[in-house]
Structure formats: structure tokens, C-alpha cells
N, CA, C and O of each residue as an XYZ file, in Angstrom:
832
protein
N      28.379    -10.923     -5.785
C      29.423    -10.303     -4.977
C      29.763    -11.214     -3.799
O      28.862    -11.777     -3.176
N      31.033    -11.365     -3.491
C      31.454    -12.190     -2.366
C      31.136    -11.490     -1.052
O      30.916    -10.279     -1.019
N      31.115    -12.259      0.025
C      30.840    -11.689      1.337
C      31.934    -10.702      1.751
O      31.656     -9.701      2.412
N      33.171    -10.989      1.361
C      34.270    -10.076      1.699
C      34.092     -8.739      0.988
O      34.302     -7.681      1.583
N      33.708     -8.788     -0.277
C      33.511     -7.540     -1.016
C      32.288     -6.792     -0.491
O      32.283     -5.563     -0.432
N      31.245     -7.545     -0.109
C      30.061     -6.909      0.472
C      30.430     -6.197      1.775
O      29.905     -5.123      2.069
N      31.323     -6.792      2.545
C      31.776     -6.153      3.784
C      32.511     -4.859      3.477
O      32.359     -3.875      4.201
N      33.313     -4.846      2.405
C      34.000     -3.620      2.003
C      33.009     -2.528      1.615
O      33.210     -1.357      1.935
N      31.931     -2.920      0.919
C      30.885     -1.962      0.557
C      30.238     -1.412      1.816
O      30.038     -0.204      1.939
N      29.911     -2.293      2.750
C      29.291     -1.876      4.009
C      30.180     -0.893      4.757
O      29.702      0.120      5.267
N      31.461     -1.189      4.821
C      32.388     -0.312      5.551
C      32.521      1.043      4.864
O      32.587      2.074      5.534
N      32.561      1.047      3.533
C      32.674      2.311      2.797
C      31.434      3.173      3.000
O      31.542      4.383      3.201
N      30.260      2.556      2.949
C      29.023      3.320      3.136
C      28.868      3.767      4.585
O      28.340      4.848      4.846
N      29.321      2.946      5.524
C      29.258      3.331      6.940
C      30.106      4.563      7.214
O      29.728      5.433      7.998
N      31.258      4.622      6.553
C      32.131      5.786      6.713
C      31.516      7.023      6.066
O      31.665      8.136      6.571
N      30.822      6.820      4.943
C      30.212      7.934      4.235
C      28.973      8.454      4.950
O      28.712      9.657      4.953
N      28.202      7.538      5.563
C      26.939      7.910      6.210
C      26.898      7.396      7.646
O      26.132      6.479      7.941
N      27.696      7.957      8.540
C      27.721      7.451      9.921
C      26.410      7.673     10.665
O      26.152      7.010     11.669
N      25.580      8.595     10.187
C      24.316      8.892     10.866
C      23.124      8.246     10.174
O      21.983      8.604     10.466
N      23.355      7.309      9.272
C      22.253      6.708      8.518
C      21.220      6.097      9.460
O      21.557      5.345     10.375
N      19.969      6.432      9.219
C      18.865      5.979     10.063
C      17.566      6.163      9.294
O      17.558      6.701      8.188
N      16.475      5.713      9.887
C      15.167      5.925      9.270
C      14.857      7.414      9.232
O      15.130      8.131     10.195
N      14.289      7.880      8.130
C      13.954      9.290      8.011
C      12.461      9.547      8.118
O      12.027     10.699      8.122
N      11.666      8.475      8.205
C      10.266      8.638      8.564
C      10.179      8.911     10.063
O      11.006      8.427     10.836
N       9.182      9.682     10.468
C       8.984      9.997     11.878
C       7.904      9.086     12.464
O       6.795      9.007     11.934
N       8.234      8.407     13.548
C       7.266      7.574     14.260
C       7.804      7.319     15.656
O       9.004      7.436     15.902
N       6.909      6.971     16.565
C       7.331      6.774     17.951
C       6.829      5.469     18.555
O       7.125      5.181     19.715
N       6.076      4.672     17.799
C       5.565      3.399     18.309
C       5.202      2.513     17.111
O       5.204      2.982     15.973
N       4.894      1.244     17.361
C       4.600      0.338     16.237
C       3.428      0.780     15.368
O       3.477      0.612     14.150
N       2.379      1.339     15.958
C       1.243      1.776     15.158
C       1.656      2.895     14.209
O       1.329      2.852     13.023
N       2.362      3.884     14.712
C       2.820      4.982     13.855
C       3.776      4.465     12.782
O       3.752      4.939     11.646
N       4.611      3.498     13.140
C       5.538      2.926     12.167
C       4.770      2.275     11.019
O       5.101      2.471      9.849
N       3.750      1.506     11.362
C       2.944      0.822     10.349
C       2.262      1.811      9.420
O       2.342      1.672      8.199
N       1.594      2.803      9.983
C       0.837      3.751      9.169
C       1.779      4.610      8.326
O       1.518      4.827      7.143
N       2.859      5.097      8.913
C       3.803      5.925      8.161
C       4.404      5.142      6.999
O       4.584      5.692      5.913
N       4.714      3.873      7.213
C       5.301      3.064      6.152
C       4.288      2.797      5.046
O       4.641      2.808      3.866
N       3.040      2.559      5.414
C       1.995      2.387      4.405
C       1.832      3.663      3.574
O       1.633      3.590      2.361
N       1.914      4.802      4.206
C       1.771      6.080      3.497
C       2.967      6.384      2.610
O       2.850      7.162      1.663
N       4.109      5.787      2.900
C       5.338      6.151      2.186
C       5.441      5.537      0.791
O       6.349      5.876      0.032
N       4.525      4.645      0.450
C       4.578      4.038     -0.892
C       4.464      5.117     -1.962
O       3.490      5.869     -1.994
N       5.456      5.187     -2.828
C       5.503      6.160     -3.916
C       5.342      7.594     -3.404
O       4.711      8.431     -4.048
N       5.917      7.854     -2.251
C       5.869      9.196     -1.663
C       7.158      9.425     -0.878
O       7.734      8.475     -0.347
N       7.607     10.650     -0.799
C       8.831     10.947     -0.062
C       8.585     10.929      1.444
O       7.485     11.223      1.913
N       9.622     10.580      2.185
C       9.518     10.593      3.642
C       9.189     11.990      4.153
O       8.433     12.145      5.112
N       9.757     13.000      3.513
C       9.517     14.372      3.949
C       8.034     14.712      3.888
O       7.493     15.315      4.815
N       7.383     14.329      2.807
C       5.957     14.633      2.670
C       5.128     13.814      3.652
O       4.176     14.324      4.244
N       5.494     12.536      3.826
C       4.775     11.715      4.798
C       4.884     12.319      6.190
O       3.897     12.376      6.925
N       6.081     12.771      6.556
C       6.271     13.363      7.883
C       5.415     14.607      8.082
O       4.929     14.853      9.186
N       5.225     15.386      7.037
C       4.375     16.568      7.124
C       2.927     16.166      7.404
O       2.228     16.822      8.177
N       2.488     15.084      6.767
C       1.113     14.620      6.944
C       0.911     13.971      8.315
O      -0.083     14.240      8.990
N       1.851     13.120      8.724
C       1.662     12.373      9.965
C       1.862     13.219     11.212
O       1.425     12.832     12.296
N       2.510     14.358     11.078
C       2.692     15.223     12.255
C       1.349     15.546     12.910
O       1.213     15.463     14.131
N       0.373     15.908     12.107
C      -0.949     16.201     12.662
C      -1.838     14.967     12.720
O      -2.680     14.853     13.611
N      -1.663     14.038     11.777
C      -2.490     12.835     11.777
C      -2.287     12.038     13.058
O      -3.260     11.608     13.678
N      -1.039     11.835     13.460
C      -0.770     11.052     14.665
C      -1.128     11.829     15.927
O      -1.469     11.234     16.950
N      -1.053     13.125     15.860
C      -1.459     13.932     17.018
C      -2.952     13.757     17.282
O      -3.371     13.615     18.430
N      -3.746     13.769     16.224
C      -5.206     13.721     16.372
C      -5.750     12.291     16.440
O      -6.810     12.058     17.020
N      -5.029     11.338     15.849
C      -5.506      9.957     15.789
C      -4.338      9.019     16.091
O      -3.760      8.436     15.173
N      -3.988      8.871     17.365
C      -2.744      8.197     17.739
C      -2.794      6.673     17.760
O      -1.763      6.031     17.964
N      -3.962      6.084     17.554
C      -4.042      4.624     17.608
C      -5.141      4.131     16.671
O      -5.850      4.923     16.051
N      -5.268      2.816     16.582
C      -6.230      2.230     15.647
C      -7.659      2.619     15.994
O      -8.461      2.904     15.106
N      -7.977      2.632     17.279
C      -9.342      2.954     17.691
C      -9.725      4.363     17.276
O     -10.806      4.573     16.724
N      -8.862      5.323     17.531
C      -9.179      6.702     17.171
C      -9.163      6.897     15.657
O      -9.933      7.703     15.134
N      -8.297      6.173     14.947
C      -8.250      6.292     13.492
C      -9.579      5.854     12.884
O      -9.994      6.375     11.848
N     -10.241      4.904     13.525
C     -11.511      4.395     13.004
C     -12.680      5.341     13.228
O     -13.789      5.064     12.768
N     -12.460      6.441     13.918
C     -13.518      7.459     14.022
C     -13.619      8.271     12.732
O     -14.577      9.021     12.543
N     -12.639      8.124     11.850
C     -12.654      8.815     10.565
C     -13.405      7.991      9.525
O     -13.306      6.764      9.507
N     -14.138      8.652      8.681
C     -14.667      7.984      7.496
C     -13.542      7.872      6.479
O     -12.504      8.521      6.616
N     -13.751      7.047      5.457
C     -12.717      6.943      4.434
C     -12.498      8.288      3.771
O     -11.359      8.661      3.490
N     -13.572      9.023      3.516
C     -13.445     10.329      2.856
C     -12.663     11.303      3.736
O     -11.857     12.083      3.230
N     -12.892     11.265      5.028
C     -12.157     12.156      5.937
C     -10.679     11.792      5.983
O      -9.822     12.676      5.987
N     -10.374     10.499      6.018
C      -8.968     10.089      6.035
C      -8.304     10.422      4.709
O      -7.148     10.843      4.679
N      -9.025     10.237      3.622
C      -8.467     10.605      2.317
C      -8.032     12.060      2.308
O      -6.967     12.394      1.789
N      -8.854     12.920      2.881
C      -8.529     14.343      2.899
C      -7.282     14.612      3.747
O      -6.477     15.486      3.424
N      -7.135     13.854      4.830
C      -5.989     14.069      5.711
C      -4.682     13.601      5.069
O      -3.620     14.144      5.375
N      -4.744     12.598      4.182
C      -3.509     12.025      3.632
C      -3.360     12.306      2.143
O      -2.501     11.719      1.486
N      -4.177     13.184      1.610
C      -4.202     13.434      0.169
C      -2.815     13.727     -0.402
O      -2.499     13.283     -1.505
N      -1.984     14.468      0.332
C      -0.678     14.884     -0.184
C       0.297     13.715     -0.345
O       1.347     13.868     -0.971
N      -0.042     12.554      0.214
C       0.853     11.397      0.105
C       0.677     10.639     -1.200
O       1.456      9.732     -1.491
N      -0.334     10.992     -1.996
C      -0.568     10.282     -3.241
C      -1.232      8.936     -3.006
O      -1.153      8.385     -1.908
N      -1.881      8.410     -4.023
C      -2.614      7.136     -3.918
C      -3.493      7.119     -2.677
O      -3.673      6.077     -2.046
N      -4.038      8.276     -2.333
C      -4.679      8.463     -1.034
C      -5.955      7.646     -0.862
O      -6.269      7.231      0.254
N      -6.688      7.410     -1.932
C      -7.917      6.611     -1.797
C      -7.594      5.173     -1.395
O      -8.179      4.634     -0.455
N      -6.666      4.566     -2.109
C      -6.273      3.196     -1.797
C      -5.638      3.119     -0.415
O      -5.930      2.204      0.355
N      -4.770      4.079     -0.099
C      -4.098      4.059      1.204
C      -5.097      4.228      2.336
O      -4.996      3.542      3.353
N      -6.058      5.129      2.178
C      -7.070      5.328      3.223
C      -7.875      4.060      3.436
O      -8.132      3.669      4.575
N      -8.272      3.419      2.355
C      -9.042      2.172      2.437
C      -8.251      1.102      3.179
O      -8.787      0.440      4.068
N      -6.979      0.926      2.821
C      -6.147     -0.094      3.457
C      -5.892      0.231      4.922
O      -5.915     -0.665      5.765
N      -5.652      1.486      5.232
C      -5.377      1.864      6.621
C      -6.586      1.578      7.501
O      -6.433      1.013      8.584
N      -7.760      1.948      7.071
C      -8.955      1.715      7.881
C      -9.258      0.226      8.004
O      -9.669     -0.235      9.068
N      -9.062     -0.525      6.930
C      -9.276     -1.971      7.003
C      -8.264     -2.617      7.946
O      -8.606     -3.518      8.713
N      -7.023     -2.154      7.884
C      -5.987     -2.685      8.776
C      -6.305     -2.353     10.226
O      -6.117     -3.189     11.109
N      -6.786     -1.138     10.478
C      -7.132     -0.745     11.844
C      -8.255     -1.615     12.402
O      -8.231     -1.973     13.580
N      -9.228     -1.953     11.578
C     -10.312     -2.838     12.023
C      -9.767     -4.191     12.449
O     -10.201     -4.754     13.453
N      -8.817     -4.709     11.684
C      -8.227     -6.008     12.027
C      -7.388     -5.892     13.294
O      -7.413     -6.786     14.140
N      -6.651     -4.804     13.427
C      -5.855     -4.618     14.644
C      -6.745     -4.642     15.881
O      -6.373     -5.214     16.906
N      -7.915     -4.024     15.788
C      -8.838     -3.989     16.924
C      -9.472     -5.354     17.149
O      -9.517     -5.842     18.279
N      -9.963     -5.973     16.075
C     -10.728     -7.213     16.228
C      -9.867     -8.428     16.539
O     -10.308     -9.334     17.246
N      -8.646     -8.457     16.022
C      -7.814     -9.649     16.172
C      -6.629     -9.493     17.118
O      -6.127    -10.483     17.651
N      -6.178     -8.258     17.330
C      -4.948     -8.068     18.101
C      -5.101     -7.103     19.279
O      -4.108     -6.657     19.855
N      -6.327     -6.790     19.628
C      -6.539     -5.895     20.765
C      -5.968     -4.508     20.560
O      -5.654     -3.812     21.526
N      -5.832     -4.103     19.308
C      -5.326     -2.772     18.998
C      -3.827     -2.698     18.807
O      -3.307     -1.671     18.372
N      -3.124     -3.776     19.125
C      -1.663     -3.748     18.964
C      -1.267     -4.160     17.553
O      -2.036     -4.804     16.840
N      -0.076     -3.784     17.170
C       0.476     -4.187     15.877
C       1.208     -5.514     16.062
O       2.077     -5.612     16.928
N       0.881     -6.534     15.274
C       1.562     -7.830     15.432
C       3.036     -7.731     15.092
O       3.466     -6.828     14.375
N       3.806     -8.681     15.623
C       5.258     -8.598     15.476
C       5.852     -9.770     14.696
O       7.027    -10.097     14.858
N       5.030    -10.402     13.846
C       5.564    -11.431     12.958
C       5.281    -11.036     11.513
O       4.310    -10.335     11.225
N       6.133    -11.491     10.622
C       5.969    -11.151      9.201
C       4.648    -11.702      8.661
O       3.945    -11.014      7.921
N       4.314    -12.927      9.023
C       3.085    -13.533      8.512
C       1.862    -12.728      8.935
O       0.980    -12.466      8.117
N       1.802    -12.335     10.198
C       0.654    -11.567     10.685
C       0.606    -10.185     10.045
O      -0.462     -9.716      9.652
N       1.746     -9.544      9.942
C       1.780     -8.220      9.331
C       1.320     -8.276      7.879
O       0.558     -7.419      7.432
N       1.779     -9.278      7.150
C       1.431     -9.366      5.732
C      -0.017     -9.818      5.509
O      -0.502     -9.811      4.378
N      -0.700    -10.207      6.578
C      -2.130    -10.501      6.462
C      -2.965     -9.228      6.503
O      -4.160     -9.264      6.208
N      -2.350     -8.099      6.866
C      -3.069     -6.827      6.922
C      -3.190     -6.240      5.519
O      -2.256     -6.358      4.727
N      -4.306     -5.617      5.197
C      -4.475     -4.985      3.882
C      -3.406     -3.920      3.636
O      -3.123     -3.096      4.506
N      -2.825     -3.948      2.455
C      -1.843     -2.935      2.088
C      -0.449     -3.173      2.620
O       0.436     -2.342      2.422
N      -0.234     -4.295      3.295
C       1.083     -4.587      3.874
C       1.725     -5.733      3.096
O       1.257     -6.871      3.139
N       2.802     -5.411      2.386
C       3.544     -6.408      1.639
C       4.862     -6.727      2.315
O       5.088     -6.374      3.473
N       5.723     -7.397      1.579
C       7.014     -7.840      2.109
C       7.848     -6.675      2.635
O       8.418     -6.749      3.724
N       7.914     -5.598      1.848
C       8.748     -4.455      2.249
C       8.197     -3.780      3.486
O       8.940     -3.527      4.434
N       6.897     -3.481      3.497
C       6.299     -2.797      4.641
C       6.436     -3.625      5.902
O       6.764     -3.097      6.965
N       6.186     -4.925      5.790
C       6.336     -5.795      6.957
C       7.768     -5.769      7.471
O       8.000     -5.715      8.679
N       8.722     -5.808      6.555
C      10.127     -5.775      6.960
C      10.500     -4.487      7.665
O      11.237     -4.501      8.650
N       9.987     -3.365      7.156
C      10.279     -2.077      7.785
C       9.705     -2.020      9.202
O      10.363     -1.537     10.124
N       8.486     -2.510      9.370
C       7.867     -2.502     10.702
C       8.642     -3.400     11.656
O       8.889     -3.018     12.799
N       9.023     -4.571     11.209
C       9.799     -5.466     12.066
C      11.132     -4.845     12.449
O      11.581     -4.973     13.588
N      11.763     -4.174     11.495
C      13.055     -3.516     11.742
C      12.894     -2.334     12.692
O      13.554     -2.261     13.728
N      12.005     -1.409     12.325
C      11.932     -0.122     13.026
C      11.161     -0.194     14.331
O      11.506      0.490     15.294
N      10.120     -1.013     14.373
C       9.271     -1.040     15.562
C       9.683     -2.111     16.568
O       9.490     -1.952     17.773
N      10.257     -3.212     16.056
C      10.539     -4.341     16.940
C      12.016     -4.724     16.999
O      12.383     -5.681     17.681
N      12.862     -3.982     16.288
C      14.294     -4.194     16.391
C      14.822     -5.441     15.721
O      15.939     -5.867     16.011
N      14.038     -6.045     14.818
C      14.522     -7.223     14.093
C      15.624     -6.825     13.102
O      15.650     -5.703     12.596
N      16.511     -7.752     12.847
C      17.605     -7.508     11.906
C      17.119     -7.816     10.498
O      17.363     -8.902      9.973
N      16.431     -6.858      9.890
C      15.802     -7.029      8.592
C      16.502     -6.170      7.546
O      17.185     -5.202      7.880
N      16.323     -6.537      6.263
C      16.832     -5.702      5.179
C      15.729     -5.562      4.125
O      15.824     -6.141      3.043
N      14.682     -4.792      4.444
C      13.580     -4.587      3.497
C      14.094     -3.927      2.218
O      15.016     -3.111      2.252
N      13.488     -4.290      1.103
C      13.941     -3.784     -0.198
C      12.917     -2.814     -0.758
O      11.889     -3.221     -1.299
N      13.209     -1.520     -0.622
C      12.384     -0.495     -1.264
C      13.017     -0.139     -2.599
O      13.945     -0.812     -3.048
N      12.523      0.908     -3.229
C      13.025      1.261     -4.565
C      14.506      1.633     -4.550
O      15.226      1.343     -5.505
N      14.967      2.275     -3.470
C      16.379      2.660     -3.387
C      17.266      1.444     -3.162
O      18.284      1.280     -3.834
N      16.877      0.591     -2.215
C      17.671     -0.608     -1.938
C      17.725     -1.499     -3.178
O      18.772     -2.065     -3.493
N      16.613     -1.620     -3.873
C      16.558     -2.439     -5.090
C      17.508     -1.896     -6.153
O      18.299     -2.643     -6.728
N      17.425     -0.598     -6.409
C      18.254      0.021     -7.455
C      19.744     -0.037     -7.101
O      20.564     -0.473     -7.909
N      20.078      0.397     -5.907
C      21.488      0.480     -5.525
C      22.112     -0.909     -5.440
O      23.241     -1.104     -5.890
N      21.402     -1.864     -4.877
C      21.942     -3.218     -4.742
C      22.268     -3.823     -6.096
O      23.323     -4.433     -6.266
N      21.376     -3.659     -7.053
C      21.629     -4.172     -8.393
C      22.740     -3.399     -9.084
O      23.563     -3.979     -9.792
N      22.759     -2.099     -8.879
C      23.724     -1.254     -9.582
C      25.148     -1.505     -9.117
O      26.069     -1.544     -9.934
N      25.339     -1.675     -7.823
C      26.703     -1.832     -7.316
C      27.124     -3.292     -7.218
O      28.266     -3.587     -6.866
N      26.198     -4.214     -7.530
C      26.576     -5.615     -7.594
C      26.353     -6.413     -6.332
O      26.770     -7.569     -6.262
N      25.699     -5.831     -5.315
C      25.356     -6.615     -4.132
C      24.325     -7.681     -4.474
O      24.267     -8.732     -3.836
N      23.515     -7.401     -5.484
C      22.501     -8.352     -5.929
C      22.387     -8.266     -7.445
O      22.869     -7.326     -8.077
N      21.740     -9.268     -7.998
C      21.455     -9.258     -9.434
C      20.127     -9.987     -9.607
O      20.094    -11.196     -9.839
N      19.035     -9.237     -9.491
C      17.707     -9.847     -9.537
C      16.701     -8.821    -10.015
O      16.937     -7.615     -9.946
N      15.565     -9.323    -10.504
C      14.578     -8.429    -11.106
C      13.332     -8.218    -10.253
O      12.371     -7.599    -10.709
N      13.334     -8.725     -9.020
C      12.219     -8.463     -8.111
C      12.769     -8.133     -6.730
O      13.849     -8.604     -6.371
N      12.049     -7.332     -5.949
C      12.509     -7.010     -4.592
C      12.689     -8.249     -3.717
O      13.644     -8.321     -2.945
N      11.788     -9.221     -3.826
C      11.900    -10.425     -3.006
C      13.204    -11.171     -3.294
O      13.870    -11.641     -2.371
N      13.565    -11.278     -4.574
C      14.803    -11.970     -4.939
C      16.021    -11.186     -4.475
O      17.014    -11.767     -4.035
N      15.940     -9.850     -4.577
C      17.051     -9.025     -4.088
C      17.235     -9.232     -2.587
O      18.363     -9.354     -2.110
N      16.139     -9.270     -1.849
C      16.239     -9.470     -0.398
C      16.911    -10.798     -0.075
O      17.755    -10.861      0.819
N      16.551    -11.845     -0.783
C      17.177    -13.152     -0.560
C      18.676    -13.085     -0.822
O      19.469    -13.618     -0.045
N      19.068    -12.428     -1.918
C      20.488    -12.332     -2.250
C      21.248    -11.476     -1.243
O      22.388    -11.785     -0.897
N      20.622    -10.405     -0.775
C      21.281     -9.568      0.228
C      21.497    -10.335      1.530
O      22.524    -10.172      2.189
N      20.537    -11.161      1.893
C      20.687    -11.957      3.108
C      21.849    -12.945      2.988
O      22.436    -13.346      3.993
N      22.174    -13.330      1.763
C      23.282    -14.262      1.551
C      24.644    -13.595      1.734
O      25.605    -14.251      2.137
N      24.732    -12.293      1.440
C      26.045    -11.640      1.487
C      26.204    -10.668      2.650
O      27.331    -10.323      3.007
N      25.108    -10.221      3.247
C      25.192     -9.308      4.395
C      25.057    -10.126      5.667
O      24.045    -10.803      5.847
N      26.034    -10.089      6.549
C      25.980    -10.932      7.754
C      24.882    -10.497      8.720
O      24.489     -9.330      8.742
N      24.398    -11.431      9.507
C      23.424    -11.117     10.544
C      24.014    -10.076     11.486
O      25.205    -10.088     11.799
N      23.154     -9.191     11.920
C      23.601     -8.111     12.795
C      23.936     -6.842     12.049
O      24.048     -5.776     12.653
N      24.100     -6.945     10.718
C      24.443     -5.777      9.911
C      23.364     -5.456      8.880
O      23.490     -4.481      8.139
N      22.309     -6.263      8.823
C      21.326     -6.098      7.746
C      20.489     -4.842      7.902
O      20.252     -4.132      6.925
N      20.038     -4.558      9.115
C      19.238     -3.351      9.312
C      20.054     -2.100      8.993
O      19.565     -1.183      8.334
N      21.279     -2.073      9.456
C      22.155     -0.938      9.177
C      22.392     -0.802      7.671
O      22.384      0.304      7.130
N      22.604     -1.938      7.002
C      22.818     -1.901      5.559
C      21.589     -1.370      4.834
O      21.715     -0.623      3.864
N      20.418     -1.744      5.292
C      19.164     -1.217      4.719
C      19.185      0.306      4.704
O      18.912      0.920      3.673
N      19.508      0.917      5.840
C      19.536      2.382      5.919
C      20.665      2.969      5.071
O      20.486      4.005      4.431
N      21.820      2.312      5.065
C      22.951      2.813      4.280
C      22.617      2.850      2.791
O      22.933      3.821      2.104
N      21.977      1.788      2.294
C      21.642      1.738      0.872
C      20.592      2.788      0.513
O      20.645      3.373     -0.569
N      19.648      3.028      1.406
C      18.648      4.071      1.158
C      19.316      5.440      1.120
O      19.061      6.229      0.210
N      20.159      5.725      2.088
C      20.841      7.028      2.111
C      21.695      7.212      0.867
O      21.744      8.306      0.306
N      22.369      6.154      0.430
C      23.216      6.263     -0.765
C      22.357      6.514     -1.998
O      22.723      7.307     -2.865
N      21.220      5.839     -2.074
C      20.332      6.031     -3.213
C      19.734      7.421     -3.273
O      19.483      7.944     -4.358
N      19.502      8.023     -2.120
C      18.905      9.361     -2.086
C      19.936     10.470     -2.291
O      19.595     11.558     -2.755
N      21.178     10.200     -1.949
C      22.168     11.269     -1.946
C      23.171     11.200     -3.098
O      23.664     12.236     -3.541
N      23.473     10.027     -3.578
C      24.473      9.893     -4.642
C      23.989      8.992     -5.776
O      24.043      9.386     -6.941
N      23.525      7.808     -5.456
C      23.198      6.805     -6.473
C      21.751      6.966     -6.946
O      20.926      6.064     -6.803
N      21.471      8.148     -7.515
C      20.117      8.471     -7.951
C      19.674      7.584     -9.104
O      20.491      7.016     -9.828
N      18.342      7.480     -9.256
C      17.807      6.695    -10.373
C      18.259      7.282    -11.697
O      18.622      6.555    -12.621
N      18.234      8.606    -11.780
C      18.700      9.305    -12.977
C      19.915     10.148    -12.619
O      19.959     10.784    -11.566
N      20.882     10.142    -13.496
C      22.093     10.943    -13.306
C      22.762     10.696    -11.956
O      22.945     11.639    -11.187
N      23.132      9.455    -11.651
C      23.845      9.200    -10.395
C      25.169      9.951    -10.360
O      25.843     10.106    -11.378
N      25.524     10.415     -9.166
C      26.749     11.210     -9.004
C      27.942     10.280     -8.795
O      28.524     10.238     -7.711
N      28.298      9.540     -9.835
C      29.340      8.516     -9.716
C      30.701      9.099     -9.342
O      31.499      8.440     -8.677
N      30.964     10.327     -9.766
C      32.255     10.941     -9.456
C      32.422     11.170     -7.959
O      33.547     11.271     -7.469
N      31.308     11.252     -7.229
C      31.361     11.478     -5.785
C      31.174     10.198     -4.985
O      31.060     10.236     -3.760
N      31.142      9.074     -5.673
C      30.820      7.806     -5.016
C      32.081      7.036     -4.643
O      32.894      6.736     -5.518
N      32.264      6.707     -3.358
C      33.447      5.948     -2.961
C      33.444      4.526     -3.524
O      34.499      3.900     -3.629
N      32.268      4.017     -3.884
C      32.182      2.675     -4.440
C      32.614      2.633     -5.892
O      32.770      1.555     -6.467
N      32.805      3.791     -6.484
C      33.187      3.858     -7.889
C      34.688      3.696     -8.075
O      35.205      3.870     -9.178
N      35.374      3.367     -7.013
C      36.832      3.212     -7.080
C      37.205      1.802     -6.642
O      37.821      1.595     -5.597
N      36.815      0.844     -7.469
C      37.210     -0.523     -7.231
C      36.182     -1.400     -6.548
O      36.335     -2.621     -6.525
N      35.115     -0.793     -5.979
C      34.111     -1.587     -5.296
C      32.864     -1.808     -6.125
O      32.240     -2.866     -6.051
N      32.501     -0.818     -6.910
C      31.267     -0.894     -7.673
C      31.464     -1.786     -8.900
O      32.361     -1.551     -9.710
N      30.623     -2.805     -9.028
C      30.767     -3.736    -10.138
C      30.078     -3.228    -11.398
O      30.402     -3.652    -12.507
N      29.126     -2.315    -11.218
C      28.372     -1.811    -12.369
C      28.397     -0.296    -12.329
O      27.564      0.322    -11.666
N      29.321      0.294    -13.015
C      29.466      1.747    -12.991
C      28.464      2.383    -13.948
O      28.817      2.761    -15.064
N      27.215      2.498    -13.507
C      26.158      3.036    -14.355
C      26.033      4.552    -14.132
O      25.193      5.201    -14.756
């Protein structure tokens, strides 16, 4: 897709979703990191239900480490993959304390050195916690970008590279949220509501 056509897609989605924003609840970099780790293969709504009390009782890395893995598993069980997530969260908290004085690092390399933190999670933390102009590729961004022709790639990393080529700086974070909202509300994985999609009228390259 050309940059001009990508701009048309951005403008159409901006008009459709003027309030597009992160739907996970967090108030600082630590909460952003943990909530994003919990969101893997889980809905934001369910994560928010879990973190409402988790962050109240354990607001930082030091307090989170007062939990055993079994206790944390019980607190996050509803998020799915809870054993692996609990293990990664506690290991990450240990590193935050030992290497960063309890703070969450603000570079992609440092973030991705934490257990359970990959390209997408690091991008979300940089975007949401530190205001970087990032376009992390989750399942919605991956699906919608390929479907509407913003990208044509078979891995999230490749999609992110292609999106950076067509989405101008300063608009990438906003585009990230727009694509997620579109994927959740219209461009579903199954039975997308194409009849209600503004991109289905001359903008969408792949009318699936």
C-alpha cells in the first residue's frame, strides 16, 4: 500500500474511532508492564478485572515479590496461561529490583531482556508508559493490517517493519490503537462485518 493510501486508511479509521485508546487499565510503567504481560491470549476486560485488586495489593516489583509463584498463579488464574505468566512476572520483578532499582527500563533492548517480554510487549510499554511513537503488532494489528493491505507479511515483526514504512512518524501510536479497535469492533477474525466497514468502499485491498 502506498503512503497516500495508508493516510486515507488512517483518516477513515480516525473518523470512525475518535476515542481510540488503550483499553487495558494501568497508571504507571510497572502496571503497564504487568498488565501487558497478562494480556497475552486474554481479553483486556478480563485482565482489568484481575489487575484491579492485584495492583491495589501489590503495586510495585518489591511487593509483588512477597507472593510465591503459587499465590500469584491463584491471583491471575482467570487470565489464562497463569503458571507461565506468574513465573515470568516474578522473574521480571527480581530483575527490576536487582538491575534497575525497581523501575521499569525505557529501552526496547532492556525490556526484551526481561522474561516473558517480546517485541510486542516491549512496544506496548514504550508506547503506553513512556510515550514513544510505537506501532506494536498484536493479533488484531497483524490480522487487520494484512487484511486491508497495509502490510503483507507472515510474522508480527515483518508486519511492524512494513507498517513503519507506510505510517508516518507521529501517527504510529494512534494507528496502533485504531487498528486494534477496528479488529475488535468490525474486522473480526471470523465473520468480519465488511458491510459496516468504511474501508470496504475503495480503501480495503483485501475484502475478506
